[in-house]
C-alpha positions in Angstrom: -0.1 -0.1 -0.2 1.3 3.4 -0.9 1.4 6.1 1.8 -0.9 9.0 1.5 -1.1 12.7 2.4 0.3 13.9 6.0 -1.2 12.8 9.3 -3.5 15.0 10.9 -6.9 15.2 13.0 -9.4 17.4 11.5 -12.4 15.4 12.0 -16.0 15.8 11.3 -15.7 19.8 11.8 -13.6 19.4 14.8 -9.8 19.4 15.5 -8.7 16.8 18.1 -5.9 17.4 20.2 -3.6 14.2 20.0 -2.5 12.9 23.5 0.4 11.1 24.4 -0.3 7.3 24.1 -0.4 6.1 27.7 -1.7 3.3 29.4 -5.5 3.2 30.5 -7.7 0.9 31.7 -8.3 -0.3 28.5 -5.6 1.1 26.8 -3.8 -2.0 24.9 -3.3 -3.8 21.8 -6.4 -4.0 19.6 -8.4 -3.6 16.5 -6.9 -4.8 13.0 -3.9 -5.9 14.6 -5.1 -7.9 18.0 -8.5 -9.2 18.6 -10.0 -6.5 16.1 -11.6 -8.7 13.6 -15.2 -9.2 15.0 -18.8 -8.7 15.2 -20.7 -7.6 17.9 -23.5 -9.5 19.0 -26.7 -7.4 20.4 -29.6 -8.2 18.5 -30.9 -6.6 15.7 -34.2 -8.7 15.0 -37.6 -9.7 16.4 -38.3 -10.0 20.1 -36.9 -13.8 20.4 -33.6 -12.5 18.5 -30.4 -13.2 20.4 -26.6 -12.7 19.6 -25.8 -11.4 16.1 -29.5 -10.9 15.2 -29.6 -14.7 14.6 -32.9 -15.8 16.1 -31.7 -17.5 19.2 -34.5 -18.0 21.7 -33.1 -17.3 25.4 -35.4 -18.6 28.0 -36.8 -15.6 30.2 -34.3 -13.0 29.1 -35.5 -9.6 28.1 -35.4 -9.3 24.6 -32.2 -7.1 23.2 -33.4 -6.2 20.4 -33.4 -2.7 19.5 -36.8 -2.3 18.2 -38.8 -4.2 20.9 -39.8 -6.5 18.3 -41.7 -3.8 16.3 -39.4 -3.4 12.7 -42.8 -1.9 10.9 -41.5 1.0 9.0 -37.8 0.5 9.6 -35.3 -0.9 7.3 -33.0 -3.7 7.7 -29.5 -3.0 7.6 -25.7 -3.9 8.1 -23.5 -1.2 9.5 -19.7 -1.9 9.5 -17.2 -0.2 11.6 -13.3 0.0 11.2 -10.3 2.0 12.0 -9.9 5.8 11.2 -13.4 6.4 12.0 -14.8 4.4 9.3 -18.4 3.7 9.2 -20.6 2.4 6.3 -24.1 0.9 5.9 -25.9 -1.6 3.8 -29.6 -1.4 3.1 -30.1 -4.1 0.6 -29.3 -7.0 2.4 -25.4 -6.9 1.9 -25.4 -6.3 -1.9 -23.7 -3.2 -1.6 -22.5 -0.6 1.3 -23.1 3.1 0.7 -22.4 6.2 3.2 -19.0 5.5 3.7 -17.4 8.0 6.1 -14.2 8.4 8.0 -12.1 10.6 10.0 -9.7 11.1 7.0 -10.4 9.2 3.8 -6.9 10.2 2.3 -4.8 8.6 5.0 -3.9 5.2 5.3 -3.2 2.7 8.2 0.6 2.0 8.9 1.5 3.7 6.0 4.7 5.5 5.6 7.2 4.1 8.3 4.1 2.2 10.1 2.5 5.8 10.8 -0.6 6.4 11.7 -0.5 3.3 14.1 -4.5 2.6 13.5 -4.6 0.2 16.7 -3.7 3.0 18.9 -5.1 6.6 18.3 -8.4 8.6 19.1 -10.2 6.9 16.0 -9.4 3.3 16.2 -12.6 1.3 15.7 -13.5 -0.4 19.0 -16.9 -1.8 18.9 -20.4 -1.1 17.5 -24.0 -2.3 18.9 -27.6 -1.7 17.9 -30.4 -1.1 20.3 -33.0 1.2 21.8 -33.4 1.9 17.9 -30.0 3.2 17.2 -26.5 2.1 16.6 -23.7 3.3 18.5 -20.1 3.1 17.8 -17.2 3.5 20.3 -13.6 4.7 18.8 -10.5 5.2 20.6 -7.6 3.2 22.4 -4.6 4.5 24.4 -6.0 8.1 23.9 -9.2 10.0 24.6 -12.0 8.5 22.2 -15.3 9.1 20.9 -18.9 7.7 21.3 -21.0 8.2 17.7 -24.6 7.3 17.4 -26.8 7.1 14.6 -30.6 5.9 13.7 -30.5 5.3 10.1 -26.9 4.0 9.8 -25.9 6.6 7.3 -25.7 10.0 9.6 -23.8 9.9 12.6 -23.3 12.2 15.6 -21.1 12.3 18.5 -22.7 11.9 21.8 -19.6 11.8 24.0 -16.1 13.4 23.0 -12.9 12.2 24.8 -14.3 9.5 26.5 -12.8 6.6 29.0 -11.9 4.5 25.8 -14.0 1.2 25.5 -13.1 -2.1 24.4 -16.4 -2.9 22.7 -19.8 -2.2 23.5 -23.1 -4.3 23.5 -26.9 -3.9 24.1 -29.3 -6.2 26.1 -31.8 -6.0 28.8 -33.0 -2.3 27.8 -29.3 -0.6 27.9 -26.0 -0.3 26.4 -23.0 -1.2 28.3 -19.5 0.2 27.3 -16.8 -2.1 28.2 -14.4 -0.6 30.6 -13.4 -0.7 34.5 -16.0 0.9 35.5 -18.4 0.5 33.0 -20.6 3.1 31.5 -24.4 2.7 30.9 -27.5 4.5 28.9 -30.7 3.5 27.9 -30.7 5.5 24.5 -27.2 5.6 23.6 -26.9 9.3 24.2 -27.1 10.1 27.7 -24.5 8.1 29.8 -23.9 7.4 33.2 -21.0 5.3 35.1 -22.0 1.7 35.9 -19.7 -0.5 38.1 -16.3 -1.9 38.7 -15.7 -5.2 37.1 -13.4 -6.7 39.3 -11.1 -8.0 36.4 -7.8 -9.6 37.9 -5.8 -8.1 34.7 -5.0 -4.7 33.4 -7.1 -4.8 30.1 -10.6 -5.5 29.1 -11.0 -7.0 25.9 -14.5 -8.0 24.9 -18.3 -7.6 26.0 -21.5 -9.0 24.9 -25.0 -9.3 25.9 -26.3 -13.2 26.1 -30.0 -14.4 26.5 -29.4 -16.7 28.9 -32.0 -17.0 31.8 -32.8 -13.6 32.5 -30.0 -12.1 30.4 -26.2 -11.4 31.0 -23.4 -9.1 29.9 -20.2 -11.2 29.5 -16.7 -9.2 29.8 -13.4 -10.8 28.8 -10.2 -9.4 29.8 -6.3 -9.8 29.3 -2.8 -8.8 30.0 0.2 -10.6 28.8 -0.5 -14.4 29.6 -3.3 -13.7 32.1 -7.2 -13.5 31.4 -10.2 -13.4 33.3 -14.1 -13.3 32.5 -17.0 -11.7 34.6 -20.6 -11.7 33.9 -23.3 -9.1 35.0 -27.3 -8.9 34.3 -27.3 -5.3 34.8 -23.5 -3.9 33.7 -23.3 -3.0 37.2 -22.9 -5.8 39.6 -20.4 -8.2 38.4 -19.2 -11.9 39.3 -16.3 -14.2 38.7 -16.7 -17.8 37.3 -16.3 -20.8 39.8 -14.4 -22.5 37.4 -12.6 -21.4 34.2 -9.5 -22.9 32.2 -6.7 -20.6 32.4 -6.6 -20.2 28.5 -10.2 -18.9 28.2 -10.5 -15.3 27.6 -7.5 -15.1 25.1 -7.2 -13.2 22.1 -10.9 -12.8 22.0 -12.9 -12.3 18.8 -16.7 -12.5 19.6 -18.9 -13.8 22.2 -22.1 -15.4 21.2 -24.9 -17.6 22.4 -27.2 -20.6 21.5 -28.7 -23.7 22.3 -28.4 -22.7 25.9 -24.7 -22.5 25.5 -22.4 -19.2 25.8 -19.5 -19.5 23.4 -16.2 -17.3 23.4 -14.4 -17.5 20.3 -10.5 -16.9 20.5 -8.0 -15.8 17.7 -5.9 -18.9 18.8 -8.7 -21.3 17.4 -9.9 -22.2 20.9 -13.6 -22.2 22.0 -14.9 -21.5 25.8 -18.3 -22.7 26.3 -20.6 -22.5 29.4 -24.2 -24.1 29.7 -25.1 -22.6 33.3 -24.7 -18.9 32.5 -21.1 -18.5 32.8 -20.6 -20.2 36.4 -18.3 -22.9 35.0 -16.8 -23.1 31.7 -14.6 -25.7 29.4 -12.1 -25.4 26.8 -12.4 -26.9 23.3 -9.2 -26.5 20.6 -11.0 -26.3 17.6 -8.9 -24.8 14.7 -5.5 -23.6 14.5 -6.4 -19.6 14.4 -9.8 -18.3 14.0 -10.2 -15.1 11.5 -13.8 -14.5 12.4 -15.8 -14.4 15.3 -18.5 -17.1 15.9 -22.5 -16.4 15.0 -25.3 -18.5 15.7 -27.3 -19.6 12.7 -30.5 -20.7 14.7 -29.0 -24.7 14.7 -25.2 -24.2 14.8 -22.3 -22.1 15.6 -20.3 -21.0 13.0 -16.6 -19.5 13.1 -14.1 -19.2 10.2 -10.2 -20.0 9.7 -9.9 -18.0 6.4 -11.9 -20.4 3.9 -12.5 -22.9 6.6 -15.7 -23.6 8.2 -16.0 -25.0 11.8 -19.4 -26.0 12.8 -20.9 -27.3 15.7 -24.9 -27.5 17.0 -23.4 -27.5 21.0 -20.1 -25.9 21.0 -18.7 -29.2 22.1 -18.2 -31.6 19.0 -17.0 -29.5 15.8 -16.7 -30.6 12.0 -14.8 -28.5 9.4 -15.3 -27.9 5.6 -13.8 -25.5 2.8 -16.3 -23.1 1.7 -16.7 -21.9 -2.0 -14.4 -20.0 -3.0 -11.7 -21.5 -1.3 -9.5 -18.6 -1.7 -11.3 -16.0 0.4 -10.5 -15.2 4.1 -13.4 -14.6 6.5 -12.9 -12.0 9.1 -15.3 -9.6 10.5 -18.8 -11.1 10.3 -22.5 -10.8 11.0 -25.8 -12.4 10.2 -29.2 -10.9 9.7 -32.2 -12.4 11.4 -33.3 -13.6 7.9 -30.2 -15.3 7.1 -27.9 -13.2 5.3 -24.2 -13.3 6.2 -21.9 -10.5 5.4 -18.0 -10.5 6.2 -15.0 -8.6 5.6 -11.6 -9.8 4.4 -9.5 -10.8 7.3 -8.3 -7.5 8.7 -4.8 -8.8 8.7 -4.9 -8.5 4.9 -7.9 -6.7 3.5 -7.4 -3.1 3.2 -7.4 -0.5 0.7 -6.5 -1.5 -2.9 -6.7 -5.3 -1.3 -10.1 -4.9 0.5 -12.8 -7.2 0.2 -16.3 -7.8 1.1 -18.3 -10.9 1.1 -21.7 -12.0 1.2 -23.7 -15.3 1.6 -27.0 -16.9 2.2 -25.9 -20.2 3.7 -22.5 -19.5 5.2 -20.7 -22.0 2.8 -21.2 -20.4 -0.5 -19.7 -16.7 -0.6 -19.5 -14.2 -3.2 -17.2 -11.5 -3.4 -18.8 -8.0 -3.7 -18.1 -6.7 -7.4 -16.3 -3.6 -7.9 -18.3 -0.4 -7.0 -20.2 -2.3 -4.4 -18.4 -0.5 -1.7 -15.5 1.9 -1.5 -12.5 0.3 -0.3 -10.8 2.2 2.6 -9.6 1.9 6.3 -9.9 -1.7 8.0 -13.0 -2.9 9.0 -13.3 -4.6 12.5 -16.9 -5.2 13.2 -20.3 -5.6 11.5 -23.6 -5.5 13.3 -27.0 -6.2 11.9 -29.9 -3.8 12.8 -33.0 -1.8 11.8 -32.6 1.6 10.7 -34.8 4.4 10.2 -35.6 5.3 6.8 -33.3 7.8 4.9 -32.1 9.2 1.3 -29.5 6.4 1.0 -31.5 3.8 2.7 -35.3 4.2 1.5 -37.7 1.7 2.9 -37.6 -1.4 0.4 
C-alpha cells in the first residue's frame, strides 16, 4: 500500500488534540492488529432474537432487540465499523455498502514508516452495537476517544467526546453497556452514566457481549499478557466471576455469542470456551489453528471461520470443518441477519485499501465477493452489526 497525505486529526469539523499514548484501563493492543476482526452481538431482529441477530431464543431473557420487536417502517441494515472513524451501511441485504465515511479518507493505516498506528489512536474502531432504535460505535484506544450514534446507519452524531476508551460495547435488557472498568451505561445511547467496577484480575478489558441466558447476561473478558479473566453481570453494574474457568479462556477474544443454552467465546488462537450454566463454569475446546472470524449462531449451529475453512457445531463441544466456496477467501469481521444473510469483511490482517474485499452468503458455505463499485475500498473494517434503521435518502424503505 502506498503512503498517503500527511497525518492530521481534522475530523467532522473538529480538531482533536492528539494525546501521548499512555496506559489506560482499556488501552492496549486491539483492533485490526490484535483481536480486532469481529462482530458485535447485541441483537437486531424480532423480540426472540439473540446474539448477532440470528434468532436465538434465550429463556426468560428480556429481549435485547433494539426495536422491541416492532420493525414495521424500519429498514434492515448491516453497519460496518473500522479504523480511522470509518463507518458504512448496507440497506440491500449486503449487496452494496453506501454512506462510507471516516475521520480522514486520504490517510492509510500503517502507511509510511508504520504511521499512523490505527490500533492506538483517537479513532481506532473498538466496537459497535444496536439497541434502543440506534447504532452506537465506540472509537479510541490509548487516547481520548468518542462515542457516535445513528438511527439510520448513515448520519452519525458525536454523543460523547474524549470519553474513556472502551473495549467494545453491547446492548441488552434495555441498556447499552460500554466496556471499561468502571463500565458506562445508557438506555438510549445518548446520555451516559457510570456503571460498576468489573473486578477483573487483569489490567485490560477485551470484549463484551449480551447473551440471552436466563434473565440475560453481559459477559466481559479481560487480558494482560498471559493472564486473562471473565466476569458476568445482569445489569452492567454488579459483576461476578466464574466458579471454574480453564486458564486459556478469555485469550485473544474475537467474539462472544449464544445458542442452544450455550455461551461461546471464540479466540483467535482457535479455541472455544463454552458455558451452559450462565457463565459459572466453563470448558475449553481446541477447534482450529487460528480463527479469523468471530462466531455466529445460525439458529441451529455455531459457525466460525479460519480463512476459508468453516468450523461448525450444534453444541459448542463437537465440531466439524469444511472448505467454503470459493476456497481463496478469508472471512474476518462477520455478522448474520435475522433472515439468514451472512456479511463479512476480508480478514483484517490482509484486507485493506486496494486489497479490501467484502463477502456475502445466504448459507455461510457459498460466498460471493462483492463486485467493484459495491463499496468504497478504505480503512480496515473491524466490526459488522445487523440492525434496523430509520428510512433515509440513502436507505429508503424497500
